[in-house]
N, CA, C and O atoms as a DFTB+ gen file, in Angstrom:
560 C
 N C O
     1  1       0.828      -1.180       0.000
     2  2       0.000       0.000       0.000
     3  2       0.874       1.245       0.000
     4  3       1.867       1.329       0.722
     5  1       0.483       2.208      -0.825
     6  2       1.199       3.472      -0.871
     7  2       0.642       4.423       0.177
     8  3      -0.566       4.504       0.398
     9  1       1.545       5.128       0.805
    10  2       1.095       6.156       1.739
    11  2       0.743       7.406       0.957
    12  3       0.990       7.482      -0.247
    13  1       0.170       8.377       1.631
    14  2      -0.248       9.600       0.959
    15  2       0.954      10.364       0.401
    16  3       0.855      10.964      -0.669
    17  1       2.065      10.352       1.096
    18  2       3.269      11.043       0.624
    19  2       3.840      10.354      -0.612
    20  3       4.321      11.018      -1.530
    21  1       3.786       9.021      -0.633
    22  2       4.280       8.300      -1.807
    23  2       3.390       8.545      -3.018
    24  3       3.880       8.657      -4.141
    25  1       2.094       8.626      -2.793
    26  2       1.184       8.900      -3.906
    27  2       1.400      10.292      -4.475
    28  3       1.258      10.500      -5.680
    29  1       1.739      11.241      -3.621
    30  2       1.996      12.600      -4.089
    31  2       3.271      12.650      -4.933
    32  3       3.391      13.482      -5.832
    33  1       4.233      11.748      -4.638
    34  2       5.502      11.754      -5.353
    35  2       5.414      11.032      -6.691
    36  3       6.275      11.221      -7.551
    37  1       4.383      10.206      -6.880
    38  2       4.246       9.470      -8.139
    39  2       3.901      10.427      -9.274
    40  3       3.139      11.372      -9.075
    41  1       4.457      10.192     -10.467
    42  2       4.096      11.059     -11.595
    43  2       2.641      10.848     -11.978
    44  3       2.138       9.724     -11.988
    45  1       1.980      11.950     -12.293
    46  2       0.563      11.865     -12.622
    47  2       0.376      12.153     -14.095
    48  3       0.930      13.106     -14.641
    49  1      -0.408      11.318     -14.715
    50  2      -0.685      11.473     -16.134
    51  2      -1.790      12.492     -16.389
    52  3      -1.895      13.024     -17.495
    53  1      -2.609      12.770     -15.389
    54  2      -3.776      13.604     -15.616
    55  2      -3.576      15.067     -15.225
    56  3      -4.558      15.797     -15.081
    57  1      -2.339      15.512     -15.052
    58  2      -2.071      16.915     -14.745
    59  2      -1.429      17.548     -15.969
    60  3      -0.430      17.045     -16.483
    61  1      -2.003      18.651     -16.435
    62  2      -1.447      19.319     -17.599
    63  2      -0.711      20.583     -17.180
    64  3      -0.563      20.848     -15.987
    65  1      -0.258      21.349     -18.131
    66  2       0.563      22.524     -17.877
    67  2      -0.213      23.594     -17.114
    68  3       0.347      24.255     -16.240
    69  1      -1.470      23.769     -17.426
    70  2      -2.247      24.837     -16.807
    71  2      -2.683      24.504     -15.397
    72  3      -3.241      25.370     -14.723
    73  1      -2.459      23.296     -14.920
    74  2      -2.790      22.932     -13.556
    75  2      -4.142      22.262     -13.407
    76  3      -4.520      21.901     -12.292
    77  1      -4.877      22.085     -14.480
    78  2      -6.145      21.359     -14.392
    79  2      -5.828      19.895     -14.111
    80  3      -4.958      19.306     -14.753
    81  1      -6.527      19.321     -13.164
    82  2      -6.182      17.960     -12.777
    83  2      -7.042      16.907     -13.451
    84  3      -6.671      15.733     -13.456
    85  1      -8.157      17.280     -14.009
    86  2      -9.030      16.265     -14.599
    87  2      -8.967      16.355     -16.115
    88  3      -9.453      17.310     -16.721
    89  1      -8.366      15.353     -16.704
    90  2      -8.296      15.363     -18.167
    91  2      -9.573      14.774     -18.735
    92  3     -10.229      13.965     -18.079
    93  1      -9.929      15.166     -19.936
    94  2     -11.176      14.659     -20.513
    95  2     -11.071      13.178     -20.838
    96  3     -10.042      12.696     -21.312
    97  1     -12.135      12.485     -20.576
    98  2     -12.229      11.057     -20.874
    99  2     -13.224      10.867     -22.017
   100  3     -14.256      11.536     -22.061
   101  1     -12.924       9.980     -22.918
   102  2     -13.813       9.734     -24.049
   103  2     -15.162       9.196     -23.589
   104  3     -16.182       9.445     -24.230
   105  1     -15.172       8.466     -22.491
   106  2     -16.427       7.888     -22.003
   107  2     -17.428       8.962     -21.571
   108  3     -18.635       8.721     -21.576
   109  1     -16.935      10.142     -21.198
   110  2     -17.837      11.225     -20.812
   111  2     -18.693      11.687     -21.983
   112  3     -19.801      12.184     -21.779
   113  1     -18.199      11.532     -23.200
   114  2     -18.960      11.958     -24.372
   115  2     -19.584      10.784     -25.122
   116  3     -20.600      10.955     -25.795
   117  1     -18.995       9.605     -25.014
   118  2     -19.506       8.464     -25.776
   119  2     -20.584       7.674     -25.050
   120  3     -21.383       7.005     -25.705
   121  1     -20.639       7.725     -23.713
   122  2     -21.575       6.888     -22.973
   123  2     -22.505       7.653     -22.047
   124  3     -23.666       7.269     -21.904
   125  1     -22.036       8.727     -21.411
   126  2     -22.801       9.340     -20.328
   127  2     -23.968      10.226     -20.736
   128  3     -24.988      10.182     -20.049
   129  1     -23.906      11.028     -21.797
   130  2     -25.059      11.886     -22.116
   131  2     -26.288      11.057     -22.476
   132  3     -26.175       9.917     -22.926
   133  1     -27.461      11.650     -22.270
   134  2     -28.699      10.918     -22.541
   135  2     -28.825      10.588     -24.025
   136  3     -29.318       9.520     -24.386
   137  1     -28.377      11.508     -24.887
   138  2     -28.494      11.242     -26.328
   139  2     -27.530      10.148     -26.768
   140  3     -27.812       9.432     -27.729
   141  1     -26.392      10.003     -26.081
   142  2     -25.472       8.909     -26.405
   143  2     -26.069       7.573     -26.003
   144  3     -25.973       6.590     -26.738
   145  1     -26.688       7.544     -24.826
   146  2     -27.332       6.304     -24.391
   147  2     -28.470       5.925     -25.328
   148  3     -28.655       4.753     -25.655
   149  1     -29.228       6.927     -25.753
   150  2     -30.326       6.678     -26.688
   151  2     -29.796       6.165     -28.025
   152  3     -30.359       5.239     -28.609
   153  1     -28.720       6.767     -28.501
   154  2     -28.131       6.357     -29.782
   155  2     -27.609       4.924     -29.702
   156  3     -27.879       4.121     -30.595
   157  1     -26.869       4.596     -28.648
   158  2     -26.327       3.243     -28.541
   159  2     -27.430       2.206     -28.326
   160  3     -27.335       1.084     -28.824
   161  1     -28.480       2.583     -27.584
   162  2     -29.605       1.653     -27.416
   163  2     -30.327       1.436     -28.737
   164  3     -30.714       0.313     -29.058
   165  1     -30.509       2.504     -29.503
   166  2     -31.117       2.372     -30.829
   167  2     -30.271       1.522     -31.757
   168  3     -30.799       0.721     -32.529
   169  1     -28.958       1.693     -31.683
   170  2     -28.068       0.875     -32.521
   171  2     -28.146      -0.589     -32.134
   172  3     -28.154      -1.463     -33.000
   173  1     -28.202      -0.861     -30.835
   174  2     -28.303      -2.253     -30.387
   175  2     -29.612      -2.884     -30.863
   176  3     -29.627      -4.032     -31.308
   177  1     -30.708      -2.132     -30.768
   178  2     -32.000      -2.661     -31.248
   179  2     -31.986      -2.870     -32.756
   180  3     -32.482      -3.882     -33.251
   181  1     -31.419      -1.912     -33.486
   182  2     -31.374      -2.027     -34.948
   183  2     -30.580      -3.259     -35.380
   184  3     -31.041      -4.037     -36.215
   185  1     -29.388      -3.433     -34.810
   186  2     -28.548      -4.550     -35.232
   187  2     -29.064      -5.887     -34.724
   188  3     -28.827      -6.917     -35.354
   189  1     -29.770      -5.889     -33.590
   190  2     -30.420      -7.120     -33.133
   191  2     -31.526      -7.514     -34.099
   192  3     -31.683      -8.688     -34.433
   193  1     -32.293      -6.519     -34.548
   194  2     -33.324      -6.800     -35.556
   195  2     -32.731      -7.264     -36.873
   196  3     -33.305      -8.107     -37.564
   197  1     -31.569      -6.702     -37.217
   198  2     -30.895      -7.119     -38.454
   199  2     -30.493      -8.588     -38.374
   200  3     -30.628      -9.323     -39.352
   201  1     -30.006      -9.012     -37.232
   202  2     -29.674     -10.435     -37.056
   203  2     -30.954     -11.274     -37.109
   204  3     -30.959     -12.362     -37.686
   205  1     -32.035     -10.773     -36.508
   206  2     -33.312     -11.496     -36.534
   207  2     -33.918     -11.583     -37.922
   208  3     -34.753     -12.449     -38.181
   209  1     -33.505     -10.686     -38.826
   210  2     -34.060     -10.725     -40.184
   211  2     -33.584     -11.940     -40.968
   212  3     -34.156     -12.260     -42.010
   213  1     -32.558     -12.615     -40.491
   214  2     -32.105     -13.825     -41.169
   215  2     -33.096     -14.969     -40.999
   216  3     -33.135     -15.883     -41.823
   217  1     -33.905     -14.925     -39.930
   218  2     -34.835     -16.005     -39.657
   219  2     -36.293     -15.618     -39.878
   220  3     -37.147     -16.500     -39.970
   221  1     -36.597     -14.338     -39.963
   222  2     -37.981     -13.894     -40.105
   223  2     -38.167     -13.122     -41.413
   224  3     -37.556     -12.069     -41.594
   225  1     -38.997     -13.625     -42.322
   226  2     -39.209     -12.905     -43.584
   227  2     -39.947     -11.576     -43.389
   228  3     -39.780     -10.660     -44.194
   229  1     -40.744     -11.460     -42.353
   230  2     -41.457     -10.206     -42.101
   231  2     -40.473      -9.111     -41.712
   232  3     -40.563      -7.985     -42.201
   233  1     -39.541      -9.442     -40.836
   234  2     -38.522      -8.474     -40.427
   235  2     -37.579      -8.192     -41.593
   236  3     -37.095      -7.072     -41.753
   237  1     -37.321      -9.212     -42.402
   238  2     -36.443      -9.028     -43.551
   239  2     -37.033      -8.053     -44.555
   240  3     -36.295      -7.338     -45.233
   241  1     -38.358      -8.015     -44.655
   242  2     -38.989      -7.047     -45.557
   243  2     -38.677      -5.602     -45.139
   244  3     -38.502      -4.734     -45.993
   245  1     -38.608      -5.349     -43.828
   246  2     -38.248      -4.003     -43.373
   247  2     -36.791      -3.678     -43.685
   248  3     -36.474      -2.570     -44.116
   249  1     -35.910      -4.648     -43.466
   250  2     -34.478      -4.381     -43.635
   251  2     -34.055      -4.331     -45.103
   252  3     -32.877      -4.116     -45.385
   253  1     -34.964      -4.520     -46.027
   254  2     -34.650      -4.346     -47.446
   255  2     -35.202      -3.038     -47.998
   256  3     -35.120      -2.797     -49.202
   257  1     -35.765      -2.183     -47.134
   258  2     -36.313      -0.903     -47.589
   259  2     -35.231       0.168     -47.590
   260  3     -34.142      -0.015     -47.045
   261  1     -35.566       1.298     -48.222
   262  2     -34.632       2.422     -48.260
   263  2     -34.447       3.033     -46.873
   264  3     -33.353       3.489     -46.543
   265  1     -35.490       3.048     -46.068
   266  2     -35.380       3.573     -44.712
   267  2     -34.360       2.781     -43.913
   268  3     -33.588       3.360     -43.149
   269  1     -34.348       1.482     -44.076
   270  2     -33.367       0.652     -43.377
   271  2     -31.954       0.975     -43.846
   272  3     -31.009       0.876     -43.062
   273  1     -31.793       1.355     -45.100
   274  2     -30.470       1.768     -45.589
   275  2     -29.985       3.020     -44.884
   276  3     -28.815       3.109     -44.512
   277  1     -30.879       3.996     -44.694
   278  2     -30.509       5.205     -43.963
   279  2     -30.226       4.891     -42.492
   280  3     -29.284       5.428     -41.909
   281  1     -31.036       4.027     -41.902
   282  2     -30.808       3.648     -40.511
   283  2     -29.508       2.861     -40.347
   284  3     -28.865       2.928     -39.300
   285  1     -29.129       2.124     -41.375
   286  2     -27.874       1.395     -41.354
   287  2     -26.703       2.365     -41.206
   288  3     -25.782       2.116     -40.428
   289  1     -26.741       3.463     -41.946
   290  2     -25.689       4.472     -41.837
   291  2     -25.768       5.190     -40.490
   292  3     -24.740       5.444     -39.861
   293  1     -26.982       5.516     -40.047
   294  2     -27.169       6.234     -38.791
   295  2     -26.693       5.428     -37.592
   296  3     -26.056       5.974     -36.690
   297  1     -26.994       4.143     -37.574
   298  2     -26.655       3.316     -36.422
   299  2     -25.358       2.535     -36.601
   300  3     -25.048       1.663     -35.788
   301  1     -24.608       2.828     -37.637
   302  2     -23.302       2.193     -37.802
   303  2     -22.399       2.680     -36.663
   304  3     -22.355       3.884     -36.408
   305  1     -21.686       1.803     -35.976
   306  2     -20.915       2.219     -34.798
   307  2     -19.891       3.316     -35.072
   308  3     -19.688       4.184     -34.223
   309  1     -19.247       3.298     -36.224
   310  2     -18.265       4.341     -36.506
   311  2     -18.926       5.703     -36.690
   312  3     -18.324       6.728     -36.371
   313  1     -20.156       5.729     -37.200
   314  2     -20.878       6.991     -37.297
   315  2     -21.142       7.553     -35.911
   316  3     -20.966       8.750     -35.683
   317  1     -21.556       6.715     -34.999
   318  2     -21.795       7.162     -33.625
   319  2     -20.501       7.652     -32.986
   320  3     -20.510       8.671     -32.295
   321  1     -19.399       6.955     -33.198
   322  2     -18.125       7.393     -32.634
   323  2     -17.701       8.747     -33.183
   324  3     -17.205       9.592     -32.438
   325  1     -17.893       8.958     -34.481
   326  2     -17.499      10.234     -35.073
   327  2     -18.357      11.385     -34.552
   328  3     -17.827      12.439     -34.200
   329  1     -19.666      11.195     -34.499
   330  2     -20.557      12.276     -34.083
   331  2     -20.429      12.543     -32.587
   332  3     -20.325      13.699     -32.176
   333  1     -20.435      11.512     -31.781
   334  2     -20.350      11.699     -30.340
   335  2     -18.946      12.100     -29.895
   336  3     -18.789      12.687     -28.824
   337  1     -17.945      11.803     -30.676
   338  2     -16.574      12.141     -30.319
   339  2     -16.186      13.572     -30.579
   340  3     -15.102      13.991     -30.175
   341  1     -17.037      14.347     -31.245
   342  2     -16.711      15.741     -31.541
   343  2     -16.527      16.537     -30.246
   344  3     -15.580      17.315     -30.130
   345  1     -17.407      16.352     -29.289
   346  2     -17.272      17.049     -28.009
   347  2     -15.997      16.673     -27.285
   348  3     -15.359      17.523     -26.664
   349  1     -15.618      15.406     -27.357
   350  2     -14.376      14.969     -26.725
   351  2     -13.169      15.631     -27.375
   352  3     -12.245      16.049     -26.677
   353  1     -13.166      15.731     -28.691
   354  2     -12.034      16.351     -29.388
   355  2     -11.885      17.810     -28.964
   356  3     -10.772      18.273     -28.715
   357  1     -13.003      18.536     -28.881
   358  2     -12.938      19.926     -28.437
   359  2     -12.422      20.032     -27.002
   360  3     -11.588      20.889     -26.712
   361  1     -12.898      19.185     -26.112
   362  2     -12.445      19.217     -24.719
   363  2     -10.981      18.819     -24.612
   364  3     -10.243      19.407     -23.821
   365  1     -10.551      17.846     -25.381
   366  2      -9.161      17.413     -25.346
   367  2      -8.240      18.516     -25.854
   368  3      -7.164      18.740     -25.298
   369  1      -8.666      19.204     -26.914
   370  2      -7.848      20.304     -27.438
   371  2      -7.777      21.453     -26.443
   372  3      -6.720      22.066     -26.291
   373  1      -8.883      21.760     -25.759
   374  2      -8.853      22.792     -24.716
   375  2      -7.936      22.379     -23.567
   376  3      -7.202      23.210     -23.033
   377  1      -7.973      21.130     -23.192
   378  2      -7.140      20.618     -22.105
   379  2      -5.657      20.723     -22.451
   380  3      -4.838      21.083     -21.606
   381  1      -5.325      20.411     -23.684
   382  2      -3.929      20.455     -24.127
   383  2      -3.477      21.856     -24.547
   384  3      -2.295      22.066     -24.819
   385  1      -4.401      22.809     -24.604
   386  2      -4.049      24.166     -24.989
   387  2      -3.943      24.366     -26.488
   388  3      -3.285      25.302     -26.943
   389  1      -4.576      23.509     -27.255
   390  2      -4.554      23.631     -28.713
   391  2      -5.774      24.409     -29.184
   392  3      -6.795      24.454     -28.498
   393  1      -5.662      25.014     -30.346
   394  2      -6.761      25.800     -30.891
   395  2      -6.985      25.443     -32.349
   396  3      -6.063      25.055     -33.066
   397  1      -8.247      25.584     -32.771
   398  2      -8.565      25.489     -34.190
   399  2      -8.347      26.888     -34.756
   400  3      -8.948      27.849     -34.276
   401  1      -7.519      27.006     -35.742
   402  2      -7.306      28.312     -36.362
   403  2      -7.032      28.124     -37.843
   404  3      -6.531      27.081     -38.263
   405  1      -7.360      29.133     -38.631
   406  2      -7.094      29.007     -40.070
   407  2      -5.592      29.031     -40.333
   408  3      -4.839      29.622     -39.560
   409  1      -5.148      28.393     -41.419
   410  2      -3.718      28.381     -41.715
   411  2      -3.215      29.778     -42.066
   412  3      -3.972      30.621     -42.549
   413  1      -1.945      30.006     -41.819
   414  2      -1.336      31.291     -42.157
   415  2      -1.273      31.444     -43.673
   416  3      -1.431      30.472     -44.411
   417  1      -1.042      32.661     -44.123
   418  2      -1.016      32.937     -45.563
   419  2       0.062      32.145     -46.278
   420  3      -0.149      31.699     -47.405
   421  1       1.207      31.962     -45.649
   422  2       2.275      31.215     -46.322
   423  2       1.999      29.714     -46.361
   424  3       2.651      28.992     -47.115
   425  1       1.037      29.227     -45.558
   426  2       0.679      27.817     -45.584
   427  2      -0.394      27.520     -46.625
   428  3      -0.585      26.362     -46.996
   429  1      -1.082      28.522     -47.091
   430  2      -2.153      28.304     -48.058
   431  2      -1.581      28.205     -49.464
   432  3      -0.477      28.671     -49.746
   433  1      -2.374      27.576     -50.345
   434  2      -1.951      27.464     -51.726
   435  2      -1.962      28.825     -52.392
   436  3      -2.732      29.712     -52.023
   437  1      -1.114      28.969     -53.359
   438  2      -1.048      30.216     -54.112
   439  2      -2.342      30.410     -54.899
   440  3      -2.920      29.446     -55.399
   441  1      -2.784      31.635     -55.005
   442  2      -4.049      31.927     -55.693
   443  2      -3.929      31.753     -57.204
   444  3      -4.942      31.560     -57.876
   445  1      -2.725      31.816     -57.750
   446  2      -2.581      31.768     -59.204
   447  2      -2.379      30.372     -59.750
   448  3      -2.309      30.203     -60.967
   449  1      -2.281      29.352     -58.885
   450  2      -2.019      28.006     -59.348
   451  2      -3.183      27.088     -58.987
   452  3      -3.734      27.168     -57.889
   453  1      -3.544      26.225     -59.917
   454  2      -4.673      25.323     -59.706
   455  2      -4.312      24.199     -58.739
   456  3      -5.095      23.888     -57.841
   457  1      -3.158      23.595     -58.903
   458  2      -2.777      22.440     -58.105
   459  2      -2.013      22.766     -56.842
   460  3      -1.604      21.858     -56.119
   461  1      -1.810      24.050     -56.558
   462  2      -1.139      24.425     -55.335
   463  2       0.321      24.787     -55.514
   464  3       0.967      25.190     -54.547
   465  1       0.867      24.657     -56.715
   466  2       2.249      25.045     -56.950
   467  2       2.347      26.565     -56.969
   468  3       1.413      27.257     -57.372
   469  1       3.499      27.071     -56.525
   470  2       3.691      28.526     -56.532
   471  2       3.866      29.050     -57.961
   472  3       3.468      30.174     -58.268
   473  1       4.448      28.252     -58.809
   474  2       4.680      28.662     -60.193
   475  2       3.697      27.930     -61.093
   476  3       3.733      26.701     -61.148
   477  1       2.813      28.641     -61.805
   478  2       1.842      27.941     -62.659
   479  2       2.491      27.194     -63.823
   480  3       1.880      26.282     -64.381
   481  1       3.710      27.561     -64.196
   482  2       4.403      26.869     -65.283
   483  2       4.752      25.432     -64.858
   484  3       4.776      24.527     -65.692
   485  1       5.021      25.226     -63.561
   486  2       5.402      23.903     -63.063
   487  2       4.202      23.060     -62.668
   488  3       4.359      21.896     -62.301
   489  1       3.018      23.624     -62.738
   490  2       1.815      22.931     -62.297
   491  2       1.175      22.192     -63.471
   492  3       0.713      22.836     -64.413
   493  1       1.136      20.861     -63.440
   494  2       0.538      20.136     -64.564
   495  2      -0.976      20.307     -64.654
   496  3      -1.560      20.005     -65.694
   497  1      -1.629      20.784     -63.588
   498  2      -3.072      20.995     -63.626
   499  2      -3.456      22.374     -64.142
   500  3      -4.618      22.604     -64.478
   501  1      -2.514      23.278     -64.210
   502  2      -2.796      24.643     -64.651
   503  2      -2.774      24.708     -66.177
   504  3      -1.845      24.196     -66.800
   505  1      -3.785      25.331     -66.787
   506  2      -3.800      25.397     -68.257
   507  2      -2.658      26.223     -68.832
   508  3      -2.358      26.098     -70.019
   509  1      -2.016      27.057     -68.033
   510  2      -0.887      27.844     -68.527
   511  2       0.408      27.052     -68.543
   512  3       1.430      27.556     -69.008
   513  1       0.386      25.820     -68.045
   514  2       1.585      24.998     -68.000
   515  2       1.989      24.578     -69.412
   516  3       1.126      24.238     -70.221
   517  1       3.284      24.596     -69.719
   518  2       3.721      24.186     -71.062
   519  2       3.468      22.716     -71.363
   520  3       3.494      22.310     -72.525
   521  1       3.224      21.915     -70.332
   522  2       2.973      20.500     -70.598
   523  2       1.706      20.311     -71.421
   524  3       1.571      19.293     -72.100
   525  1       0.775      21.258     -71.382
   526  2      -0.444      21.169     -72.191
   527  2      -0.213      21.608     -73.625
   528  3      -1.003      21.270     -74.505
   529  1       0.846      22.348     -73.876
   530  2       1.074      22.947     -75.193
   531  2       2.157      22.233     -75.985
   532  3       2.385      22.594     -77.140
   533  1       2.828      21.249     -75.431
   534  2       3.942      20.647     -76.146
   535  2       3.519      19.800     -77.328
   536  3       4.330      19.583     -78.229
   537  1       2.291      19.313     -77.371
   538  2       1.830      18.479     -78.475
   539  2       1.057      19.288     -79.520
   540  3       0.477      18.712     -80.440
   541  1       1.045      20.598     -79.387
   542  2       0.318      21.420     -80.347
   543  2       0.914      21.349     -81.740
   544  3       0.199      21.487     -82.733
   545  1       2.212      21.135     -81.820
   546  2       2.849      21.055     -83.130
   547  2       2.416      19.806     -83.885
   548  3       2.445      19.783     -85.115
   549  1       2.008      18.754     -83.146
   550  2       1.569      17.517     -83.794
   551  2       0.174      17.657     -84.393
   552  3      -0.182      16.891     -85.289
   553  1      -0.627      18.614     -83.923
   554  2      -1.994      18.812     -84.422
   555  2      -1.952      19.806     -85.565
   556  3      -1.622      20.974     -85.361
   557  1      -2.280      19.360     -86.755
   558  2      -2.319      20.243     -87.928
   559  2      -3.417      19.860     -88.853
   560  3      -3.598      20.494     -89.892
Protein backbone atom coordinates (compact mmCIF):
# COMPACT_ATOMS: atom_id res chain seq x y z
CA UNK A 1 0.00 0.00 0.00
CA UNK A 2 1.20 3.47 -0.87
CA UNK A 3 1.10 6.16 1.74
CA UNK A 4 -0.25 9.60 0.96
CA UNK A 5 3.27 11.04 0.62
CA UNK A 6 4.28 8.30 -1.81
CA UNK A 7 1.18 8.90 -3.91
CA UNK A 8 2.00 12.60 -4.09
CA UNK A 9 5.50 11.75 -5.35
CA UNK A 10 4.25 9.47 -8.14
CA UNK A 11 4.10 11.06 -11.59
CA UNK A 12 0.56 11.86 -12.62
CA UNK A 13 -0.69 11.47 -16.13
CA UNK A 14 -3.78 13.60 -15.62
CA UNK A 15 -2.07 16.91 -14.74
CA UNK A 16 -1.45 19.32 -17.60
CA UNK A 17 0.56 22.52 -17.88
CA UNK A 18 -2.25 24.84 -16.81
CA UNK A 19 -2.79 22.93 -13.56
CA UNK A 20 -6.15 21.36 -14.39
CA UNK A 21 -6.18 17.96 -12.78
CA UNK A 22 -9.03 16.27 -14.60
CA UNK A 23 -8.30 15.36 -18.17
CA UNK A 24 -11.18 14.66 -20.51
CA UNK A 25 -12.23 11.06 -20.87
CA UNK A 26 -13.81 9.73 -24.05
CA UNK A 27 -16.43 7.89 -22.00
CA UNK A 28 -17.84 11.22 -20.81
CA UNK A 29 -18.96 11.96 -24.37
CA UNK A 30 -19.51 8.46 -25.78
CA UNK A 31 -21.58 6.89 -22.97
CA UNK A 32 -22.80 9.34 -20.33
CA UNK A 33 -25.06 11.89 -22.12
CA UNK A 34 -28.70 10.92 -22.54
CA UNK A 35 -28.49 11.24 -26.33
CA UNK A 36 -25.47 8.91 -26.41
CA UNK A 37 -27.33 6.30 -24.39
CA UNK A 38 -30.33 6.68 -26.69
CA UNK A 39 -28.13 6.36 -29.78
CA UNK A 40 -26.33 3.24 -28.54
CA UNK A 41 -29.60 1.65 -27.42
CA UNK A 42 -31.12 2.37 -30.83
CA UNK A 43 -28.07 0.87 -32.52
CA UNK A 44 -28.30 -2.25 -30.39
CA UNK A 45 -32.00 -2.66 -31.25
CA UNK A 46 -31.37 -2.03 -34.95
CA UNK A 47 -28.55 -4.55 -35.23
CA UNK A 48 -30.42 -7.12 -33.13
CA UNK A 49 -33.32 -6.80 -35.56
CA UNK A 50 -30.90 -7.12 -38.45
CA UNK A 51 -29.67 -10.43 -37.06
CA UNK A 52 -33.31 -11.50 -36.53
CA UNK A 53 -34.06 -10.73 -40.18
CA UNK A 54 -32.11 -13.83 -41.17
CA UNK A 55 -34.84 -16.00 -39.66
CA UNK A 56 -37.98 -13.89 -40.10
CA UNK A 57 -39.21 -12.90 -43.58
CA UNK A 58 -41.46 -10.21 -42.10
CA UNK A 59 -38.52 -8.47 -40.43
CA UNK A 60 -36.44 -9.03 -43.55
CA UNK A 61 -38.99 -7.05 -45.56
CA UNK A 62 -38.25 -4.00 -43.37
CA UNK A 63 -34.48 -4.38 -43.63
CA UNK A 64 -34.65 -4.35 -47.45
CA UNK A 65 -36.31 -0.90 -47.59
CA UNK A 66 -34.63 2.42 -48.26
CA UNK A 67 -35.38 3.57 -44.71
CA UNK A 68 -33.37 0.65 -43.38
CA UNK A 69 -30.47 1.77 -45.59
CA UNK A 70 -30.51 5.20 -43.96
CA UNK A 71 -30.81 3.65 -40.51
CA UNK A 72 -27.87 1.39 -41.35
CA UNK A 73 -25.69 4.47 -41.84
CA UNK A 74 -27.17 6.23 -38.79
CA UNK A 75 -26.65 3.32 -36.42
CA UNK A 76 -23.30 2.19 -37.80
CA UNK A 77 -20.92 2.22 -34.80
CA UNK A 78 -18.26 4.34 -36.51
CA UNK A 79 -20.88 6.99 -37.30
CA UNK A 80 -21.79 7.16 -33.63
CA UNK A 81 -18.13 7.39 -32.63
CA UNK A 82 -17.50 10.23 -35.07
CA UNK A 83 -20.56 12.28 -34.08
CA UNK A 84 -20.35 11.70 -30.34
CA UNK A 85 -16.57 12.14 -30.32
CA UNK A 86 -16.71 15.74 -31.54
CA UNK A 87 -17.27 17.05 -28.01
CA UNK A 88 -14.38 14.97 -26.73
CA UNK A 89 -12.03 16.35 -29.39
CA UNK A 90 -12.94 19.93 -28.44
CA UNK A 91 -12.44 19.22 -24.72
CA UNK A 92 -9.16 17.41 -25.35
CA UNK A 93 -7.85 20.30 -27.44
CA UNK A 94 -8.85 22.79 -24.72
CA UNK A 95 -7.14 20.62 -22.10
CA UNK A 96 -3.93 20.45 -24.13
CA UNK A 97 -4.05 24.17 -24.99
CA UNK A 98 -4.55 23.63 -28.71
CA UNK A 99 -6.76 25.80 -30.89
CA UNK A 100 -8.56 25.49 -34.19
CA UNK A 101 -7.31 28.31 -36.36
CA UNK A 102 -7.09 29.01 -40.07
CA UNK A 103 -3.72 28.38 -41.72
CA UNK A 104 -1.34 31.29 -42.16
CA UNK A 105 -1.02 32.94 -45.56
CA UNK A 106 2.27 31.22 -46.32
CA UNK A 107 0.68 27.82 -45.58
CA UNK A 108 -2.15 28.30 -48.06
CA UNK A 109 -1.95 27.46 -51.73
CA UNK A 110 -1.05 30.22 -54.11
CA UNK A 111 -4.05 31.93 -55.69
CA UNK A 112 -2.58 31.77 -59.20
CA UNK A 113 -2.02 28.01 -59.35
CA UNK A 114 -4.67 25.32 -59.71
CA UNK A 115 -2.78 22.44 -58.10
CA UNK A 116 -1.14 24.42 -55.33
CA UNK A 117 2.25 25.04 -56.95
CA UNK A 118 3.69 28.53 -56.53
CA UNK A 119 4.68 28.66 -60.19
CA UNK A 120 1.84 27.94 -62.66
CA UNK A 121 4.40 26.87 -65.28
CA UNK A 122 5.40 23.90 -63.06
CA UNK A 123 1.81 22.93 -62.30
CA UNK A 124 0.54 20.14 -64.56
CA UNK A 125 -3.07 20.99 -63.63
CA UNK A 126 -2.80 24.64 -64.65
CA UNK A 127 -3.80 25.40 -68.26
CA UNK A 128 -0.89 27.84 -68.53
CA UNK A 129 1.59 25.00 -68.00
CA UNK A 130 3.72 24.19 -71.06
CA UNK A 131 2.97 20.50 -70.60
CA UNK A 132 -0.44 21.17 -72.19
CA UNK A 133 1.07 22.95 -75.19
CA UNK A 134 3.94 20.65 -76.15
CA UNK A 135 1.83 18.48 -78.48
CA UNK A 136 0.32 21.42 -80.35
CA UNK A 137 2.85 21.05 -83.13
CA UNK A 138 1.57 17.52 -83.79
CA UNK A 139 -1.99 18.81 -84.42
CA UNK A 140 -2.32 20.24 -87.93
